[in-house]
N, C-alpha and C positions, 0 to 999 in steps of 0.2 A: 224153889221151883223155877223162878225166873232165871236164876244163875245157871241152873242145870240146863234149861232150854237154850240159853245163850251159849253155854259151853258146847252142847251137842251140835248146834248149828255151826258154830265157829270151827269145830274140829272137822266137820264135813267139808266146809269151805277150804280150810287150810290143808287137810290131808289130800284132797283131790285137786290140788293146785296144778293144773295142766292146761295147755292151750285150748282144749276142747271145752272143758267145764268152765274155765275162767274167762272164756271168750266174751260173754256178755258184759262182765265187769270191765274188761279192757276196752270194749267198744264204747260203752257208755261214758267211761272216764275220758276216753280219747275224744269223744264228741265235745265234752265240756272244755277240754284243753284246747281244742281247735276253735272254740267259739268263746274266747275270753278277751275282749278288747280291753285296753288300759282303763277305760272308765268303769267297766264292770269289775275289773280286778280291784280297783281302788275302793269301790263300794263294798265288795265282798270282804275286804280286809277290815272294814268297819263293822259290817254285819256279823262276822264270825265272832267278834268279841262278845256278842250277846249270849254266847254259849260258854263263856268263861266265868268262873266263880268270882272273879274280880268285878264283874258286872252283876251277876246273879245275886250275890250276897247283899250288896247295897239295895238292890231292888226288893229283896225279901224283907230287909229291915224296914224300908219305907212302907211296904204293904202291911207288915205286922203293926206298925205304928198307926197307920190309917184304920185298920180293922179294930185295933184297941180303942181308938177314939170313937168309932161308929158303933161298936158292939159292946164295949165295956169290959172285955176280957182279952186274955192272951192266947186263946185257942188257935188262932191263925198262926201265931209265932211257933206254937208247938208243932203244928202240922208241917209248916215250912221247914222247921229244923229236921224233922224226921225224913222228909222227902229229900232234902239236900244231902244229909249225911248218908242216907241209904243208897241213893243213886251213885254217889261218889265211890262208896265201897263196892257196889256191884260192878261198876265200870273197871275199877282197879283190879278186882279179882278176875273178871272176865278177860281182861287184857293179858294177865299173867297165865291164865289157863290156856288160852288159845294161842297167844304169841304169834299173831299173824303179821308178816312184814307189810310195811306201807308201800305205796307206789314208788317207782324210781325217784331218786333225789332230783333228777333233772326236771321233773314235773312240779316240784314244790316251789311255791311262791312265798311261803312263810316257813318259819322254823318249826319242825315237828320231829320228835325222836322216839317216842314210846311206841308200843305195839299199836296196830291199826284197828283191830276188831275187839269190841265194838267202838264206834266213834263216841268219845266222851262228850264232845260238844253237842252232838245230836241227842244223846241220852239225857244230858243235863238240861238242855233247853226244853225237851219234851216234858220232863218231870217237873222242873222248877217253874217254867213259864205256865205250864198247865196248872200247877198248884196255885200260882199267883192269880191266874184267871178265876179259879174256883173261889178263893177267899175274897178277892175284890168284888167279884160278881154277887156275892152274898150280901154286899153292903149297898148296892145300887139298884135303881128301878129296873124292871124287867126289860125294857127296851135297851137300856145301856148294857145289860148283861150280854146281849148278842154282840155288841161292838167289842166288849172286853174279850170274849172268847175268840172272835174273829181276829183280833189283833194278836193274841197269843198264838193262834194257829199259824198266822202269817209269819211271825217271828221264828217259830219252830221250823217251818219249811225253809225259810230263808237261811237259817243257820246251817241246816243240813246241806243245802245246795252250795253254800259257800265253801264247804269242805271239799267239794268236788271241783269247783271252779279254781280253788287254790291248789289243787293237785295233791292233797295230803291224805286222802282217803279213797278207798274203793267204794262204789255204790252200795255194795252189800254191808260195808261197815256202817254206813249212814242208816240204812234200813234197819239193821240190828240195833243201832243206838236208839232210833225212834221207838222201836218195839219195846226195848228194855226200859226206857224212860217212861213210856206210857203205861207199861205193865206195872212198874213199881208205883207210879202215881195212883193207879186203880187200887192196888193193895193197900197203900197208905190211907187213901180216902175211906176204904171199906173198914179198916181197923179204927180209924179216927171216929167215924160216924157210929160205929157199933159201941164205942166207949163213951160217946157223947162229947168228944173233944173237938171234932172237926166242925167245919161250917155247917149250918143248918141246911137240910134239904128243902126243896120247894114246899113239900107238905108241912115240914116243921115251921117254915116261915109263915105259911098260911095260917097254921094253928095258932102261932104266936100273935099274929095280927088280929085274928078273930077274938082271941082271949083279951087282947088289949082293948079292942073295940067294945067288948062286953063289959069290961071293967069301967070304961068311960061312960057307957050307957047307964050303968047302975048308979054311978055318981050323979 
């Protein structure tokens, strides 16, 4: 379903690639290109790496180890594996199906050669940083959960914007990537929780806490 929706949107964007319809994409990207001082470019070259698997995989391993230590099982590792493998496959297939060209090479500030739609960095950051926030938040106090989710959201937004500042994606590529990544994360979480593999919901955590307190009181 997610792949079908991505394909449909991508074909509309690609097949209607003319100055009238593509105007907003050109204007928005043009604005970013015109407002990218050297300091911002240098920062965005670092930030964009947060959407690479070279950064996401080590982060996932660290989070899985942390959750294993705090929760006593490898459920977080299973969820993260499904999210990473799934989003990578969806992005690859989506790029092949749509085959949308990237912005002109003259705008690129980093090397990028594959198809543009959807943005792999945007999709991977939305899915994986989102999943990391979910599994880590399940192990920390309620107040800290807010900070975890805010940090993950900020990273996802920053990675997507970095692709525009660096001139390697059209805005709709990034929007589609965010939607694809978030959609796949939602599907993976729903499946994981329905099978009892994913991180516990707030209700489950509350029930577990009440059960633990009841057991302690009986002792």
